[in-house]
N, C-alpha and C positions, 0 to 999 in steps of 0.2 A: 182222783182229782182230773177231770177231764175238761181241758178248756181249749179253746180255739182263739187265735189273735184275730181280733175284728178290725177290719181296715177297709179303706175305699177301694182299693186294688183288688182285682182277680176276682174268683169264684168263691162264694161263700154260702155253706148250707144254711138256710132259713126254714121257717115252717112250711112244710109241705113241697120244698123244692131248693132251688139255688138261685142266688142273685149274681148276676155277672156284671162286671164294669170294666171298661177299658177307657183309658185317656189317650185319644186320638186327635190332637189339635189340628194336625194337617192332612188329616184323611178327607176326602170328599164324600164318601160313603163306607159304612160298615155294617156287615151282618154278622150275626152269631150263628156259628154252625155246630150243633149239637147232635152227635151220633147220625151224621150225614143229613140232618135236616136243618135248613136255613130259616133263622128267624130275624125280625127286624131288630136293630139295636138303635133305639132313638136318642138324639141328643138331649143332655140334660144341663148344658151349660157349662162353660169354662174349658171346653174341649172334651168333656166327659160324656161317655155313652152308656147308659145302664138299662137292664131290664131284669125281671124275675120270672123264671119259668117254672111252673108247677110240675111235680111229678118226675123231676130229674134226680137221678139217684147217684150215689158214690159210684165210681167206676166209669161213668159216661165220659166220652171223649169229646173235647170241643175245641174250637178255634174261631178266628175272627177273619171274615173275607173282606179285605181291603180294596176299596174302589171297584168292586165287582170282579177282581182277579185273584190276588194273592192270598191265600189263607195262612195265617200265621198263629204261633202258639201264644198264650196269654203271657205277657210280660212278668206277671206274678203268679205263674203256674206253681202248684204246690208239688207237682210230680209230672215228668215226661217219660212214660213207658217206652216211647219210639225215639228217644233222643230229641236233640235240640230243634229240629225242624218239623218234628211230628206233632200230632195233636196232644193236647194237655187233657189231664185226668181229673176229673171231679174228686177230691179228697174229703172224707168227713174227718177234720182234725180232732173231733171229739170221741172218736171211736176208741182211741188206744186208753187202756186202763193203767194209770200211773199208780206206783207204789211209794212215792217219794214225797207224801204229803208233809212230813215233818222236816223235809230237806230246805235249809235255807242258804246253804253255803258255808265257805270257811273263811277265816281272815286271810288276807292276801300274804302277811307274813309267813303263813304256813304253806305257801305254794312251793311245790317242786314241779316244775312243768316238763312234760314229756311231749315233745313236738313229733308228729307222725303223720305219714301219708297213708290213708286208709288202703289203697290199693296195693302198697308194697310192704306195709308193716307186718303182714303175715303171708303164709303162702296161699290162703283163700282169698285175701285181697277184698274183704268184705266187712261190714259192720259186725256181723256174727263172729268172723274169724278174730276181729280185734276184741271183742267182748269176752272170748274165751282166754285172753291173754291179760284181762284186768286183774286176777290174783297175783300173777307174777309181777306186775308193775306195783301193785300195793306192797308186795313183800320187798321190792326193791327201795321203797321209801318214796316213791312218786306219790303226789297228792293231787295232781292235775294232768289231763291229758288235753293237748292242744291238737286240733284237726286241721290239716291244710284245706283250703277252701273246697267246699262241697257243691257250689253253684253249678248247675247243669252245664256241661262242656260239650263240644262237638266230639263225638267218637267214643271210644271205650277206655281210653287211658290219657291221662294228662296231670300235671301237678295240680291243676285246680285254678290257676291264675288266668286261663283262657275261658271262664265261665261267662256266660251270657243270660241266664235266667237265675237271678239271685235267690228267688224263693224255693227253687226246686233242688232238693238234694239229688245229686246224680244217680242215675239207676244202675251205674256200674258196680255200685258197692251194695245195693240192696233196696228195699222200698222203705218210705218214709217211717213206717212203724218199726223197722229194723234199726233204724238210727235212734229212735226214741227207746227201743229196748236196750240199746247200749248205753244210752245215758241214764236210763233208770237203774240199770245194773251197776253203773259207776257210782252212783249215788249211794246205793245199798252198801257199797264198799267204802264209803267215806271219800271217794275220789270226784274231783271237780271236773267238768269238761268244757273247754274253750272251743271257740271256732274262729278261723281265720277268715275274715271278709275282705272282698275287693270292691272299693267304691270309687276307685280312680279312672277306670276303663273297663270295656267289655272285650271279650275276645274277638279274634278275627273271622270266625265263622259262626252263624247262627243267630245274631242279633238283627232283628227286624225293626227296631225302633224307628230307623230312618224312613221306613216305608210309611208310618202314620203319626210319628212325633218327632219331626225333625228338629223342634226347638228343645228337645231333650239334650242336645248338643250345642255348642258356640264355637265360631271361629275366633272369638276374642281371647279365648285361653288356648294355648297349644301345649300338648303333652308329647311324651315319647310315643304314644299310640295315635297321635293325630288331634282331631278337635276335642276339646276338654268338654267334661259334662257340664251342663248349665246350671250350676248350683246358685248362681246371683243373676239370673235373667229376671228382667221386671215383671214378665207375664208368666213365664214358665217356671221361675226358680222355686217358688214355694211347693209346686207339685213335684219337681224333681228331687228337692230335699226330703220331702215326705215320703217318696218312694224308698229311699235308703234308711231314713229314721226307722219308718216302719218295718224295714227289713230287720234292723237290729231287735226292735221290739218283738217282733215275730219269732226270731230265733230263741229270745230269752224266755218268752211267754210259752209259745206252742210247744217248742222242743226242751225247754228247761235248761238250755245252756247256762253255764255259770259266768259267762264273758266271752268277749270276743277280742281278737287282735286285728286292727285294721291297717291294711297294706298300703305302704308307699303314701301316706297322707300329705307329704310334700308336693305331691301331684294332684292334690284336690284343690283346685284353684278357685278362690272365692273372694271377691272385693266387697262383699256385703258387710255393713256395719257389725253384724253379728255373725262371725264365721260357722260354716256348716259344723266344724268340729266342737265348737262350743255349744251349739244348739243340740247337737246329738248327745254329748257327754250329759249335759243338764237335763235334758228329757228322759235319760235313762235313770239318772238319781231321783228325779221327781216320780217317776212310774213305779220303780221298785225300791220304796224306802225300806222295806222290812227284809230285803235280801241282800246277800253280800255278792254284788255283781262286781265283776273286774273288767275294765276296759283298757287294753294296751295299744301302742301306737308303734308302727315303723315310721321313722321320720328323719331323713337325712339332713334335715335343717336344724336339728337338735333344739327345737323350740320348747324351753321349760315351761313357758306359758300355759300349755295345755295340762300341766300336771301339777298345778297349784293346790294347796291344800286349804282347808277352812281353819277356823280357830280351834277346832277340836281335833285337827290333824287328819281329817277325812278328805278324800279327793272331791274337788269341786265339779271336775269334769271327767278326767282320764286318770287311771291309776299309775299307769306307767309306760315307758318307752323301752323299746329294745336297744340295749346298750351296744351298738355296733363299735364305738370307740374303744370299749374294753375289749371286745373281740380282736379288733385290729392290732391292738397292742400285743395281746398274748400271741397271736398269729406270726407276727414279725418275730418275736423273740423265740418262738419254737421252730420256726421254719426258715427264717433268714429271707423270706420272700419280700420284694420291695416294689413289685409291679402295681399298675393301677392304683387304687386308693390307698394301699399300703404305703406308697411313697410319702404320704402325709405323716406316717408314724415311724418311719424309718430312721429319722434322724436322731430322735430322742425317745426311744420306745418305753424305757424304764421311767422317765419322767412323767410321760403320758399315763403310764400304767398306775403310777402313784396317785396322779390327778383324778383318774377314772375311779379307783377304789374309794377314794375320800369324798369326791364331789360328782360323780356320774358322768360328765361329759369331758373329755380331754379337749376339746374346742368349745369355747364359750364366747366366741365373738372374734377369735384371732384369724388372721388370713389362713386360708386353706389351699394348699397348692393345687390339689386335684380340682378347685373351683376357680383356676386362674387367680389365686390368691385373694379371692372375694372373703369377706368374713363369714364365719360359719359359727352358728350356735349362740346360746343365751346362757347367763350365769346359772348354774345349777346346784351349787353348794349348799344352799338352803333346804334343798328337798331330802326327804329321808331315803335310806338306801331301796326301800321297796317301791321307789319311783322307777327303778332300773331292772329289767330283765336281762340277765348276763348269761352267756354261753361261750363256748369254745369253738361250735359248729352249729350250723342250722342247715335247712333245706338249700338255701341260697349259697352259703358259703361251700358246701359240698357239691351241690348239683350243678352249680355254674362253671366248675372247673371241667376242662374238656373231657377228662377220664373219670369224674365223679369221685375223686379219691377223698376218703376220710381222712381227719387230721392224724389218726393212728398209723395212717400209710406214709405220713410224711414227716413226724416228728420222732425224735429219739424218745424211747419209752420212759426214761429217766426223768426227762425234761416234762413229759406229758403227766407224770404222776404229780409233780409240784403244781403244775397249772391246774390239774383237775380237782386237787384239794383247795387250791386258790380260789376257784370260782364256787365250788359247792359248799364251802364253810364260810365265805363271806356273807354279810348280811343282805346283799342285793338278792333279787329272786332268781334262782338259777334254772336254767332250762336245758335239759339233754335232747340231743337229736336222736331219734329211734336207732337203737342199736349200739349208740355210744357207750352204753353202760357195761358193754363186754368188748368194745373195740371190734365190732363186726367186721369181717373180712370183705363183705359185699360192698361195692359202690353204690352210689345213688347218682343216676345219670338223668340228663335232660330227656324227656320223651313226651310225644304228642301222637295224636291220631286224628288226622283230618280226612281220611279216606272217606268217600270216593274222590275227593277234591285233590287229585295228584299234583296240580299247579301249586296249591297252597302248601302240600306236603314237601314238594320240591324246593319252594321258596325258604322253607324252615330249615331243610337239610342244608341247602347250599349256604344260608346265612350263618348257620353254626360253623360251618368249615371256614367260611370267610372270616368270622370272628376270631378264630384261633390261628389263622395263617400267619399273622404278625408275630406269634410266639415261636422262638427258635426251635423248640422241640417239634413244631408242626410245619415249620416254613416250607420245607421241601416234600411233605407227604402228610395230607390231612386224611389218608384213608384210615388212620389209626383212630380217629374219632368217630365213636359209635353213631350210627345213623338214628337220629330221635325218633324217626317215623317207623322204625321197625319194631315189632313185637318184642323181639329178643332184647332190646335195650331195655324194655319195660321189665321183663322177667328176670334180667340180670340184677336188677335193683332190689328185688324181693329179699327180705332179711332170712337168714337161715338160723331159726331159733335153737337148733340142736347144738350149734358152736358153743353155746354157754356152758355146755358140760364138758368142754375140753380145753386143755391148755393151749395158749395163754389166756384165753377168753375167760375161763373159769377164775382165774386169779383176779382178772380186771373187774368181773362182776361182783366178786367177794369185797374188793376194796371200794367200789362205788356204794355198795350197800352198806359197809361200814361208815363210810364218810356221811351218807344220808342219815345214819342212825344218830352220828354225833351231831349233824345239824338240828335234827328233831329234838335232841336232848339238851343241847347247850345253846346253839345260836337262836333258834325260834324263840325260846323264853326270854332271852335278852332283847331280841327285835319287838316282841309284844310289850315289852316293859316301858317303852317310849323312848324315842330317838333324841338324843341331846348334842350331837354334832360329831365330827370326825376330824383328823388331821393325818397327814402322810409326810414323811420325810425321806430323803435319801442319804443315809449315813455314809454311802459310798455310791458311786455313780452306777453300780450294778447291784444295789441292794435296796429293796423297798421295805419301809416300816410303817405301817398304817394301823392307827387305832380309831375305833369307834366307840362311842360313849352312849350308855343307855341307862335307863332308870334303875335297873337291877345290877349295873356293873359295866366292864368294858370287855371288848374283844380286840386283840391285836394280831396282826399278820406281819411276820418278817420272812422275806423270801430273798434269797441269794440267787441271781441269775448269771452270775460272773464265774470266772475260772477258779478265783483264790477264795479260800476259806474266809469266813466272817464270824467273829465272836459276838454273841448275844448274852446280855444280862436280863434274865426274865425276872428278877426281883422275886417277889412273893406270889406272882401269878402261877396258875396251873396250867400245865401244857395239855392242850386238848388233842393236838396232833403234831406230829413231826415226821418227817422222812429222813432225819439225820441219823447216821450210824449209832451215836451215842444215846439216842432216845430222850436226851434231856433237853436238846436243842439249844444248848450253850455254845456248841461250836458247828457252824453250818457250812459244809463242804459245798462245792458247785453245785448248783440247781437242787438245792434243799431248802426248806423252810420249816416255819412252825406257826401255830395258832396258839395263843394264850388267852386266858380269861381271868379276870378279877373281880370278885363281887364289890359292889358298893359298900364302903365302911360306915 
């Protein structure tokens, strides 16, 4: 199966050559430069400039000369061999020989997601290095890999959220065919692969759109990164929207990704009658009716509207949202931290936890103190558990700490045992952060590489230290905060896979594997039998008791996060898991719990 995604943007192989296209509505003149030779790029209406050149082969280098001066890469470049400011490379997207013809994906209820950063997930820091670890992840019980953003970014190291060329997988990890080889190998093992995509902003270095497409952005909308992307402009909005919609379709069709996670969609500002997120989700559903494609959102606004199901229970637009509320509840309970957004969960974390387990969002329209008590969220109790991706940590929650500490560095192991089971065996979609399965000792730090732009490097370095100066631990000395621009910071974040063979990491890995086996054998069949509702109670202020109902039976979770023991009557239900000393779960000491299941009579 060899297919390329056909689109208006970029360079596309055609019979006998290559068709080049650039949307440059505010440029006075544009020339196409291929292997050092300039060619006219005539206007074709609507700000577009197109031409087809015979004889151009894969591997040719090209760019666009704007107004007789600046040569820029293709904004829809398929590959940048010389980084974001270099020339683009013509890629024959049909050349890779796929072997996954029979692959159509897996039901979302089966998803156990492993979020990872390609550059630090393995010592090699490459697609090939990660591919070699796929059998280990399958043995763990993972069913889906989620890659942090791959859009080409400035320099050789970055989390990926500073990407500026959304169609070009960054060359720091390998060539496009290496990424395809990784995905093909994953499918052969029955593993899905998701991609994190950023459609709310471009990084601070290497974005040239302002030079020829100023209307790609608008001052009408302001974001944390400056002027908003112009999704709703009267003249430019349709093209801007298509640039990103086609990007999603490109990753799904040309690279065979099984889904995408869209970063911070609350910062995608759109006043159109049909919001960009609606058009995006509906277009994907219509384009791939025979594949199981999964679309996930990060959305601080807790907008359940994007997660609605049809009469058959299928997502109309997007499958799920990252369940930040649930994470915040567990984090407060595990660490006692109350700074920043944790403040809004610190007053009643157990009550919030119960609501999250049963309904998804803790805040469903209530005042949110972190937002000056403005209402946050929409009702979510009608949505199935698969509408929420749950986690105890992720790249943000680890990497945005000054020292990049993992939860295992902060929480009591006994408490973490309960929380680990509490999210891996609940019917929501669980996500592990790379290395979490063995409580990796390595941190995950914030790192960038904007060299040779030392002014930008200095701005990032100073900003990072200024950000944490208000914390008591760094008020007098910020030198302890690793320099994000130094290569050593990046290297320190790489996983050490040999730890898995040593105590105590070996024991954590064994328990994580056991829990995921229980999830596969008990929880997934229930979830696939049809969701019928959930209810959670607080039999005591420090005890959660939640029951989910499915067509085939019920799943119940009781957790004691208090100091005193709590008695449980399991009735006729079967104990699936407990960390209580008596192994029956009838008596739950401090920070113990149990999962019970009972078939439908």
